[in-house]
C-alpha positions in Angstrom: 0.1 0.0 0.0 2.7 2.4 0.6 4.0 2.3 -3.1 0.6 3.0 -4.1 0.7 6.1 -2.0 4.0 7.2 -3.3 2.7 6.6 -6.9 -0.1 8.7 -6.1 2.1 11.5 -5.0 4.4 11.5 -7.9 1.4 11.5 -10.4 -0.2 14.7 -8.4 3.5 16.2 -8.3 2.6 19.3 -10.4 -0.6 19.9 -8.5 1.2 19.7 -5.4 3.6 22.5 -6.1 2.7 25.5 -4.1 0.5 23.4 -1.6 2.8 23.5 1.4 0.2 22.5 4.0 -1.2 19.5 2.1 2.3 18.2 1.5 3.1 18.8 5.1 0.2 16.9 6.5 1.2 13.9 4.1 4.7 13.9 5.4 3.7 14.4 9.1 1.2 11.4 8.8 3.7 9.2 6.8 6.6 9.9 9.3 4.7 9.2 12.5 3.4 5.7 10.8 6.9 4.9 9.7 8.8 6.1 12.9 12.1 5.9 11.6 14.9 5.3 14.1 16.3 8.9 14.6 12.5 9.9 15.6 11.6 7.2 17.7 12.6 9.0 20.8 10.5 12.0 19.8 7.4 10.4 18.3 5.4 8.6 20.9 4.3 5.1 20.3 0.7 4.3 19.0 -0.2 2.8 22.5 0.3 6.3 24.4 -2.0 8.1 21.9 -5.1 5.9 21.3 -8.1 8.2 21.1 -10.0 6.6 24.4 -12.9 8.8 25.8 -12.4 7.1 29.3 -8.7 7.9 29.5 -9.1 11.5 28.2 -11.9 12.3 30.5 -10.7 10.7 33.6 -7.1 11.6 33.3 -7.2 14.8 31.2 -4.8 13.3 28.8 -4.6 15.8 26.0 -1.9 14.0 24.0 -4.6 11.5 23.2 -6.8 14.1 22.1 -4.7 16.1 19.8 -2.2 13.3 18.4 -4.4 10.3 17.7 -5.6 11.7 14.3 -1.9 11.5 13.0 -1.7 7.6 13.7 -2.9 4.8 11.8 -3.1 1.1 12.5 -1.7 -0.3 9.4 -0.3 0.6 5.9 -3.6 0.2 4.2 -5.4 2.5 6.7 -2.6 5.2 6.2 -2.7 4.8 2.3 -6.3 5.0 2.1 -6.6 8.2 4.5 -3.3 9.8 2.7 -4.7 9.5 -0.7 -8.2 10.9 0.4 -6.2 13.8 1.9 -4.3 14.2 -1.2 -7.4 14.7 -3.4 -9.3 17.1 -0.9 -6.2 18.7 0.1 -5.3 20.0 -3.3 -8.6 21.3 -4.3 -9.3 23.1 -0.7 -5.9 24.7 -0.5 -6.1 25.8 -4.3 -9.5 27.5 -3.5 -8.9 28.7 -0.3 -5.2 29.6 0.1 -2.5 28.0 2.4 -3.1 30.2 5.3 -6.9 29.8 5.4 -6.4 26.1 4.5 -4.2 25.6 7.4 -6.6 27.4 9.9 -9.4 25.4 8.6 -7.7 22.0 9.3 -6.5 23.1 12.8 -10.2 24.0 13.8 -11.7 21.0 12.1 -9.3 18.8 13.9 -10.3 20.1 17.3 -14.0 20.1 16.6 -13.9 16.8 15.3 -12.1 15.5 18.1 -14.4 17.6 20.5 -17.7 16.6 19.1 -16.8 13.0 19.0 -15.8 13.2 22.8 -19.2 14.8 23.5 -21.1 11.9 21.5 -19.2 9.4 23.8 -19.9 11.1 26.7 -23.7 11.6 25.9 -24.3 8.0 25.4 -23.6 7.3 29.2 -26.7 9.0 30.1 -28.6 6.2 28.2 -26.6 3.6 29.8 -24.9 2.7 26.6 -21.3 2.4 27.9 -19.2 -0.2 26.8 -19.4 -0.2 22.9 -17.9 3.6 22.7 -16.8 4.8 26.0 -14.0 2.3 26.3 -13.2 2.2 22.4 -9.7 2.8 21.0 -9.4 4.5 17.7 -6.7 6.4 15.6 -6.6 8.4 12.2 -7.2 11.1 10.1 -10.8 10.2 8.8 -12.6 12.4 11.4 -10.8 15.4 9.6 -11.1 14.1 6.1 -15.0 13.7 6.7 -14.9 17.3 7.8 -13.2 18.3 4.7 -15.6 16.4 2.7 -18.5 18.3 4.0 -16.7 21.7 3.3 -15.8 20.6 -0.3 -19.0 19.5 -1.0 -20.6 22.5 0.1 -18.7 24.6 -2.7 -20.2 22.6 -5.7 -24.0 21.9 -6.5 -23.3 19.0 -8.9 -23.2 15.3 -8.4 -20.4 13.2 -7.3 -19.8 9.4 -7.1 -19.3 7.4 -3.8 -18.2 3.9 -4.4 -20.4 3.8 -7.6 -23.4 5.6 -6.3 -24.3 9.0 -7.9 -25.3 11.4 -5.3 -25.4 15.3 -4.7 -22.0 16.3 -3.5 -23.5 17.8 -0.3 -24.7 14.6 0.7 -21.7 12.5 -0.2 -20.3 12.4 3.3 -23.3 11.0 4.7 -23.5 8.1 2.1 -19.8 7.5 2.7 -20.2 7.2 6.3 -23.4 4.4 5.9 -21.2 2.3 3.4 -18.0 2.5 5.3 -19.8 1.3 8.4 -21.5 -1.6 6.5 -18.2 -2.7 4.6 -16.0 -2.4 7.8 -18.3 -2.5 10.9 -15.1 -2.1 13.2 -14.2 1.3 12.4 -15.2 4.2 14.6 -18.7 5.2 13.7 -18.6 8.2 16.2 -15.2 9.4 15.1 -16.5 9.6 11.4 -19.9 11.1 12.7 -18.0 13.6 14.7 -16.0 14.9 11.7 -19.5 15.3 9.5 -20.7 17.3 12.3 -17.8 19.3 12.6 -17.9 20.2 9.0 -21.3 21.4 9.2 -20.8 23.4 12.5 -17.6 24.9 10.7 -19.8 26.1 7.6 -22.2 27.7 9.9 -20.0 29.5 12.0 -18.1 30.6 9.0 -21.5 31.8 7.6 -22.1 33.7 10.6 -18.8 35.4 11.0 -17.7 37.7 8.1 -14.7 39.2 9.8 -11.3 37.9 9.6 -10.0 34.5 11.0 -7.9 35.1 14.1 -6.1 31.7 13.6 -5.6 32.4 10.0 -4.0 36.0 10.8 -1.8 34.2 13.2 -0.7 31.6 10.8 0.0 34.1 8.2 2.0 36.1 10.5 4.2 33.2 11.6 4.5 32.3 7.6 6.0 35.8 7.1 8.6 35.5 9.9 9.8 32.2 8.5 9.8 33.1 5.0 12.9 35.2 5.2 15.3 32.5 6.8 13.8 29.7 4.7 14.2 31.8 1.5 17.7 32.4 2.4 18.4 28.8 2.7 16.6 28.0 -0.4 18.9 30.6 -2.2 22.0 28.6 -1.0 20.6 25.4 -2.9 22.8 24.8 -5.9 20.4 22.7 -7.7 17.3 25.2 -7.3 17.5 26.1 -11.0 17.5 22.6 -12.4 14.2 21.3 -13.9 13.0 18.1 -11.8 10.4 16.8 -13.8 6.6 17.6 -14.9 5.2 20.8 -15.8 7.0 23.2 -13.5 10.5 24.4 -12.6 12.2 24.9 -9.2 13.7 28.3 -8.7 13.0 30.9 -11.4 9.6 31.5 -12.7 9.1 30.4 -16.4 5.7 30.6 -17.9 4.6 30.6 -21.5 3.7 33.7 -23.2 0.3 32.7 -23.6 -0.4 32.2 -20.0 -0.3 34.2 -16.7 0.5 32.6 -13.4 -1.8 33.2 -10.4 -0.2 35.0 -7.6 -2.2 32.9 -5.0 -2.0 29.4 -6.1 0.5 29.7 -8.9 -1.6 28.0 -11.5 -1.1 29.0 -15.2 -4.0 30.5 -16.6 -4.9 31.1 -20.4 -4.1 34.8 -21.2 -7.7 35.3 -22.2 -8.9 34.7 -18.5 -9.3 37.7 -16.3 -9.6 35.3 -13.2 -7.6 32.4 -12.1 -9.3 28.9 -13.3 -8.2 27.3 -10.2 -9.0 29.5 -7.4 -10.8 32.5 -8.9 -8.0 35.2 -7.8 -8.3 38.3 -10.0 -5.6 38.7 -12.4 -2.8 41.3 -11.6 -0.9 41.5 -14.7 -1.4 45.0 -16.3 0.8 44.5 -19.2 -2.0 43.0 -21.3 -4.2 45.3 -23.0 -7.7 45.1 -21.6 -9.2 44.9 -25.1 -7.9 41.4 -25.4 -10.2 40.2 -22.7 -13.7 39.7 -24.4 -16.6 40.0 -22.0 -17.4 36.6 -22.8 -14.4 35.3 -20.7 -15.4 37.5 -17.6 -16.8 34.4 -15.7 -18.2 34.6 -12.4 -16.5 32.9 -9.3 -19.3 30.3 -9.1 -18.8 29.6 -13.0 -14.9 29.4 -12.5 -15.4 27.1 -9.4 -17.9 24.8 -11.4 -15.4 24.3 -14.4 -12.6 23.8 -12.2 -14.6 21.0 -10.4 -15.5 19.5 -13.6 -12.1 19.7 -15.0 -10.6 17.8 -12.0 -13.1 15.6 -11.0 
């Protein structure tokens, strides 16, 4: 399964360029799962971080609350979740930007874990204790279900879940049911908590039109770290060499018939006034405005629809 995950990452190499949060999440989950020798003294074992409501509530073990999503019980578990993260992360980070995407992932992780804990605790009032209160679980699935809800809210089209055609906004619910039927041993409340976290996130986002404090903090930290990182990158003697695929490392090189988006670095046709990937307005003033016909002045909704159709 790990070679399959590596193959998927290589095939999506071009689309992963300019997606540091998605790449970072993939690398973090994979390194924690592999636990190489030089990191074993730093990374706790899976026995110390299982998500267990009883241990978290009784001993206030926050380590289990925050770290359990980054652990997986096997190679197939890791590969399935990371391939799902690869697909969802590229689309969401391209449309939202890295800063807002990082903020969203952090919020969804805390909310999905917290809602799952509340669901387990609430079952105690109905004397439904054993199946869930002492259950052990790990995995990034809760956050992925929340991301699926957010991604589905951006499209009014249909999608396929294991061969079944459903509206994109209902895909997470169908996947929850199908996974439970195929693999009844998985954490049902963990996945349900992720779906509810995605719905709650969208509601809170709709109510709050101001700036996201967490996104502002992440942006500030990114600006502080950008200078030393940029300095070390300039010291790299191989930065101007072409790797493979459609992009280059180092100097920007784009075709004369395209322009590169400043937000997601996607190369767009010179006839488009907005980025086809994320909808950001074009900032290149060198091209005369008469070349932009009114029929190419697409709305953000139309650009989003075309992007989803293009990338499936």
